[in-house]
Backbone bond lengths (Angstrom), bond angles and torsions (degrees), N, CA, C in turn:
res aa  C-N    CA-C-N  psi(-1)  N-CA   C-N-CA  omega(-1)  CA-C   N-CA-C  phi
1 M - - - 1.433 - - 1.541 112.71 -
2 Q 1.312 114.15 53.94 1.431 120.46 -177.87 1.527 114.79 -64.79
3 N 1.289 115.20 -22.41 1.509 120.16 -175.53 1.534 110.84 -85.97
4 K 1.296 118.77 -4.34 1.468 122.71 -176.00 1.513 110.91 -54.58
5 P 1.348 122.64 -51.81 1.497 120.78 176.36 1.482 115.34 -53.98
6 F 1.311 117.27 -39.12 1.485 121.14 178.06 1.472 112.91 -66.93
7 V 1.316 116.95 -37.58 1.496 123.32 179.08 1.524 109.14 -66.65
8 I 1.357 118.52 -39.18 1.388 122.27 -177.45 1.525 109.07 -71.27
9 V 1.328 118.83 -44.54 1.423 124.82 179.91 1.577 109.34 -61.39
10 G 1.415 114.69 -42.13 1.423 117.56 177.03 1.524 114.17 -63.11
11 L 1.302 117.12 -41.91 1.459 121.23 178.66 1.544 110.83 -66.62
12 L 1.294 118.77 -40.99 1.467 120.03 172.71 1.448 113.34 -59.42
13 A 1.290 120.44 -44.10 1.465 126.96 176.45 1.587 110.26 -59.02
14 L 1.300 116.34 -43.93 1.443 120.13 179.65 1.514 110.48 -66.81
15 L 1.373 117.18 -44.49 1.441 116.80 176.29 1.478 114.87 -64.51
16 T 1.322 118.59 -33.58 1.488 120.66 172.35 1.482 113.97 -60.29
17 L 1.385 114.86 -46.36 1.459 119.06 178.48 1.536 110.75 -61.80
18 C 1.339 119.20 -41.42 1.447 121.23 -178.55 1.509 108.92 -68.44
19 G 1.344 121.15 -31.34 1.433 126.26 -179.49 1.512 111.00 -67.03
20 C 1.332 115.21 -28.58 1.489 118.17 -175.49 1.539 111.78 -92.59
21 Q 1.270 117.30 0.29 1.526 119.51 179.16 1.457 110.73 -66.83
22 Q 1.319 116.21 154.80 1.403 119.96 172.34 1.527 113.46 -94.93
23 Q 1.312 115.27 147.14 1.454 120.10 176.88 1.490 108.51 -84.37
24 V 1.346 117.11 116.11 1.447 121.68 -177.81 1.514 110.74 -83.87
25 A 1.363 114.50 122.65 1.447 121.37 179.42 1.560 110.39 -92.20
26 Y 1.341 113.83 -26.79 1.498 118.03 -177.78 1.547 106.41 -162.53
27 H 1.305 118.36 136.82 1.465 126.69 176.34 1.498 108.44 -155.07
28 Q 1.327 112.28 118.27 1.501 119.59 -174.74 1.528 108.02 -150.36
29 F 1.338 114.57 143.05 1.440 122.06 173.73 1.548 110.77 -117.91
30 R 1.296 115.87 153.43 1.528 122.38 172.83 1.513 103.68 -118.17
31 H 1.324 115.40 131.02 1.460 120.96 177.34 1.562 109.87 -79.41
32 I 1.321 114.91 139.15 1.488 121.88 177.92 1.536 105.11 -102.13
33 Y 1.259 117.19 123.98 1.491 120.22 -179.65 1.555 110.36 -90.04
34 E 1.347 115.28 162.41 1.447 118.32 -177.90 1.538 109.43 -64.73
35 P 1.264 122.88 150.71 1.462 127.12 6.53 1.525 117.42 -85.02
36 G 1.315 116.17 0.33 1.455 118.51 -179.36 1.542 112.36 149.91
37 W 1.350 117.32 -177.77 1.501 122.91 -178.22 1.482 107.34 -76.49
38 D 1.306 117.59 112.60 1.487 125.55 178.33 1.520 107.98 -79.31
39 K 1.282 116.12 142.48 1.470 122.03 -179.87 1.511 111.19 -58.32
40 T 1.373 118.19 -32.26 1.438 125.08 -179.20 1.561 113.67 -80.84
41 D 1.336 117.38 -12.41 1.440 121.52 178.65 1.476 112.70 -79.87
42 T 1.314 121.51 103.24 1.385 127.67 177.53 1.477 109.80 -91.99
43 L 1.289 118.31 122.85 1.485 122.65 -179.25 1.524 108.53 -94.31
44 H 1.277 117.92 132.43 1.456 126.08 -176.36 1.519 111.69 -115.31
45 F 1.315 114.73 138.16 1.458 124.32 178.47 1.490 107.44 -132.94
46 D 1.334 117.45 128.92 1.482 120.50 177.34 1.532 110.63 -119.50
47 I 1.321 113.79 113.13 1.499 120.88 179.93 1.516 106.24 -91.23
48 K 1.324 112.22 122.97 1.466 119.80 179.23 1.534 112.20 -68.13
49 P 1.332 117.71 163.30 1.475 120.18 -177.41 1.540 111.03 -51.30
50 L 1.370 111.45 133.65 1.485 119.51 -176.76 1.540 109.58 -75.69
51 S 1.374 115.47 150.72 1.423 116.84 -178.08 1.565 111.47 -93.78
52 E 1.328 117.18 -5.73 1.450 118.33 -176.25 1.486 111.82 -143.03
53 D 1.342 116.43 144.31 1.498 124.11 169.18 1.539 106.85 -68.37
54 G 1.305 116.47 154.83 1.432 120.18 169.06 1.519 117.03 146.72
55 A 1.295 116.77 -169.79 1.467 124.04 -177.64 1.556 104.23 -89.11
56 Y 1.403 115.00 133.24 1.463 119.86 176.43 1.506 108.93 -128.17
57 R 1.249 116.59 154.66 1.493 124.57 174.75 1.469 109.56 -119.62
58 L 1.391 112.66 131.01 1.437 121.39 177.82 1.536 109.36 -103.06
59 D 1.369 117.18 128.07 1.474 119.78 175.02 1.478 109.39 -126.29
60 A 1.300 117.54 147.17 1.446 124.35 170.42 1.516 107.18 -95.30
61 E 1.299 118.01 145.22 1.463 120.31 176.21 1.496 111.29 -128.54
62 L 1.313 116.45 150.93 1.462 121.10 -177.54 1.565 108.26 -137.85
63 R 1.286 114.57 146.60 1.407 123.99 166.64 1.504 110.66 -123.77
64 T 1.336 117.81 128.20 1.451 122.19 -176.31 1.523 106.92 -130.50
65 D 1.390 113.70 164.34 1.465 118.73 173.82 1.477 108.93 -123.54
66 K 1.319 118.79 -172.24 1.453 123.69 -175.05 1.549 114.93 -65.32
67 D 1.356 113.60 -12.31 1.421 119.57 -178.27 1.529 115.97 -81.34
68 Y 1.371 116.52 -10.54 1.425 118.96 -178.36 1.557 111.63 -68.76
69 P 1.351 117.50 120.07 1.448 119.67 -165.55 1.569 118.40 -87.13
70 F 1.319 116.62 -2.25 1.453 120.41 -170.80 1.512 112.58 -123.41
71 Q 1.314 118.88 167.58 1.471 123.85 177.53 1.511 110.23 -84.38
72 Q 1.318 117.84 -23.32 1.449 122.96 -173.03 1.505 113.28 -135.49
73 L 1.312 117.48 156.97 1.505 119.50 170.68 1.554 103.93 -136.10
74 T 1.289 118.10 133.92 1.409 123.72 176.31 1.507 111.10 -101.23
75 I 1.290 118.54 130.43 1.444 123.96 -176.74 1.456 114.36 -121.42
76 Q 1.320 123.31 132.86 1.417 124.93 173.07 1.587 109.18 -96.42
77 I 1.247 113.76 132.03 1.554 116.00 -175.45 1.568 108.01 -126.68
78 E 1.251 119.22 119.48 1.424 120.08 177.62 1.567 107.43 -113.92
79 Q 1.319 113.53 133.78 1.461 119.86 -179.62 1.514 108.89 -126.42
80 T 1.344 114.55 137.25 1.463 119.78 173.66 1.517 106.72 -127.23
81 V 1.370 113.73 122.21 1.466 119.76 179.84 1.485 111.15 -94.54
82 Y 1.316 116.59 128.10 1.475 118.51 -179.04 1.565 108.41 -110.59
83 P 1.289 122.32 149.10 1.477 126.96 12.25 1.549 114.45 -87.05
84 S 1.373 117.52 -4.32 1.450 120.09 -172.50 1.547 112.10 -69.52
85 K 1.330 116.37 -19.73 1.446 123.70 -172.56 1.573 114.41 62.20
86 E 1.298 115.90 21.11 1.440 121.54 178.98 1.506 107.29 -65.21
87 R 1.338 116.36 132.04 1.474 120.23 -176.48 1.475 110.71 -116.97
88 H 1.369 115.82 143.53 1.471 124.68 176.13 1.469 110.13 -130.64
89 H 1.311 118.12 145.84 1.447 121.99 177.30 1.554 108.27 -134.43
90 D 1.277 118.51 121.03 1.455 124.27 -178.01 1.492 108.69 -126.00
91 V 1.332 114.66 146.09 1.503 123.04 171.50 1.490 105.47 -124.31
92 I 1.321 117.44 121.86 1.427 121.31 -179.95 1.551 109.80 -116.97
93 A 1.312 115.33 140.64 1.449 122.08 171.57 1.519 107.82 -95.79
94 C 1.306 114.38 116.51 1.443 118.13 -178.28 1.546 110.33 -99.03
95 N 1.349 115.09 108.37 1.436 119.61 -177.89 1.578 107.19 -82.29
96 L 1.322 114.98 117.01 1.466 121.88 -176.36 1.479 113.77 -102.34
97 V 1.298 117.46 -39.73 1.489 124.18 -174.67 1.565 106.40 -130.39
98 S 1.276 116.42 133.78 1.462 120.44 174.19 1.510 113.76 -70.09
99 E 1.348 120.25 168.58 1.380 122.68 176.26 1.511 113.34 -62.95
100 E 1.348 115.40 -23.71 1.435 119.50 179.02 1.553 113.73 -87.80
101 G 1.401 114.81 2.88 1.427 119.92 178.22 1.537 114.50 90.94
102 V 1.290 118.03 7.46 1.502 119.91 -178.14 1.545 108.06 -84.01
103 I 1.287 113.29 127.49 1.477 121.74 -178.14 1.576 104.51 -77.17
104 G 1.401 114.87 130.02 1.421 117.34 -177.06 1.550 115.24 -90.37
105 G 1.281 115.62 -7.43 1.518 118.82 -176.23 1.520 111.61 -86.97
106 D 1.322 114.64 167.90 1.463 122.13 174.47 1.521 108.66 -87.38
107 G 1.288 117.50 137.66 1.428 123.18 175.66 1.540 114.12 135.77
108 I 1.365 116.26 -178.31 1.405 121.18 -178.85 1.520 110.18 -120.24
109 S 1.310 119.89 -59.89 1.453 119.38 176.61 1.532 111.22 -104.64
110 Y 1.319 117.47 -21.62 1.493 123.50 170.96 1.500 104.93 -118.51
111 F 1.296 117.25 143.72 1.528 123.12 -175.51 1.511 109.96 -123.86
112 Q 1.309 114.30 129.79 1.466 121.94 -177.54 1.561 108.93 -108.95
113 Y 1.298 112.81 136.72 1.482 121.10 -178.04 1.557 110.66 -131.65
114 Q 1.281 116.95 152.33 1.513 122.98 177.18 1.510 108.02 -134.55
115 F 1.299 117.40 126.82 1.453 123.19 -177.97 1.538 111.33 -125.05
116 H 1.306 116.11 131.34 1.537 119.78 178.57 1.510 108.48 -69.78
117 V 1.293 118.28 136.89 1.455 124.03 178.29 1.521 108.01 -107.32
118 R 1.314 117.09 -60.72 1.489 123.70 -179.64 1.510 113.27 -163.78
119 D 1.288 111.72 166.40 1.540 120.08 171.71 1.543 107.76 -108.36
120 F 1.302 114.73 145.99 1.469 121.25 -178.34 1.520 108.11 -129.06
121 D 1.272 117.92 150.16 1.473 123.94 163.98 1.498 100.88 -110.12
122 L 1.386 111.45 115.26 1.505 118.19 -173.37 1.551 107.28 -120.75
123 H 1.319 113.05 166.47 1.515 120.99 -175.83 1.574 107.55 -120.61
124 Q 1.310 110.78 150.43 1.450 117.00 172.35 1.526 108.91 -51.13
125 G 1.324 115.67 132.41 1.425 121.68 179.67 1.578 115.01 93.27
126 D 1.388 115.81 -13.05 1.429 118.56 177.99 1.576 105.55 -69.68
127 S 1.354 112.82 144.06 1.491 121.73 171.82 1.547 105.49 -124.52
128 I 1.304 116.97 163.84 1.470 121.30 -177.65 1.500 107.47 -138.93
129 H 1.293 116.59 134.44 1.453 126.17 167.09 1.558 107.43 -103.08
130 I 1.306 112.81 126.71 1.478 119.25 -178.87 1.533 110.89 -124.34
131 S 1.355 115.66 132.28 1.502 121.80 178.54 1.496 106.86 -124.77
132 L 1.365 112.42 133.32 1.466 118.35 177.38 1.539 111.02 -124.79
133 T 1.319 116.41 140.49 1.459 124.10 172.88 1.483 106.44 -140.07
134 H 1.323 115.81 156.79 1.499 117.55 175.71 1.543 104.63 -89.16
135 N 1.359 113.65 155.46 1.451 120.94 -176.13 1.497 108.13 -125.61
136 M 1.334 117.43 54.02 1.486 122.18 -177.50 1.530 106.23 -108.46
137 K 1.272 117.98 157.04 1.546 123.21 177.55 1.496 109.60 -65.20
138 R 1.289 117.25 -38.71 1.468 119.98 -179.94 1.586 110.75 -71.29
139 E 1.325 115.90 139.21 1.447 117.19 -171.92 1.533 110.36 -73.32
140 I 1.316 116.59 -44.96 1.482 122.28 -178.72 1.529 110.71 -111.98
141 M 1.310 116.58 126.89 1.435 122.84 179.54 1.492 112.58 -103.05
142 P 1.350 118.46 96.23 1.437 123.78 -178.31 1.521 108.50 -68.25
143 G 1.294 115.81 153.78 1.481 120.18 173.75 1.564 113.48 88.22
144 V 1.330 117.83 -8.11 1.479 121.46 171.56 1.490 107.23 -86.80
145 T 1.333 117.86 114.93 1.409 120.35 -173.27 1.543 112.83 -101.10
146 D 1.299 116.63 -33.25 1.508 122.29 -177.73 1.480 107.87 -148.30
147 V 1.390 115.88 148.53 1.470 120.55 172.41 1.561 102.47 -134.13
148 G 1.342 112.03 140.35 1.413 116.30 178.96 1.547 113.07 -145.04
149 V 1.322 115.64 173.70 1.435 124.75 177.43 1.528 109.46 -131.04
150 R 1.322 115.70 146.54 1.496 120.79 176.80 1.510 105.96 -135.48
151 L 1.349 115.43 128.25 1.458 121.52 174.21 1.529 103.57 -118.17
152 S 1.292 113.75 124.29 1.510 122.84 -177.21 1.498 112.18 -138.47
153 R 1.340 111.48 161.34 1.476 123.00 177.70 1.491 108.13 -114.99
154 P 1.360 117.17 122.89 1.492 116.24 172.87 1.482 110.95 -67.98
155 H 1.346 116.05 144.67 1.467 121.12 178.07 1.454 112.27 -75.72
């Protein structure tokens, strides 16, 4: 049983990776239909009442294809926490392609990206309404195929 130390080390590494994962409270995408994401198309996400108090992380997610014409995409994200009606407004610059032309997302013909928006201290029973729009000069952004949000709790 010469491989026993390697098996134990492998299992410990796997347990460590699993222990560092975030607990996802909400994760949803909205599909963008051709010809692309129109500046007037506001995407809405409604997070149902949370089951636990704690620290939460909000991320915006994008999927693009080869038709996206720019290095960056700017997104406006408005969040309203209920029942307190606390409002937040964030604008994030999503860097998709480096100046050297290297695509930063994961994938081959479609590319997925995740961008941190903000951290929240939320309470059990809080719900959140989130609205996203793009904030680019061009009216229609071709090549954006899906836009999503993820709310998670670090372990």
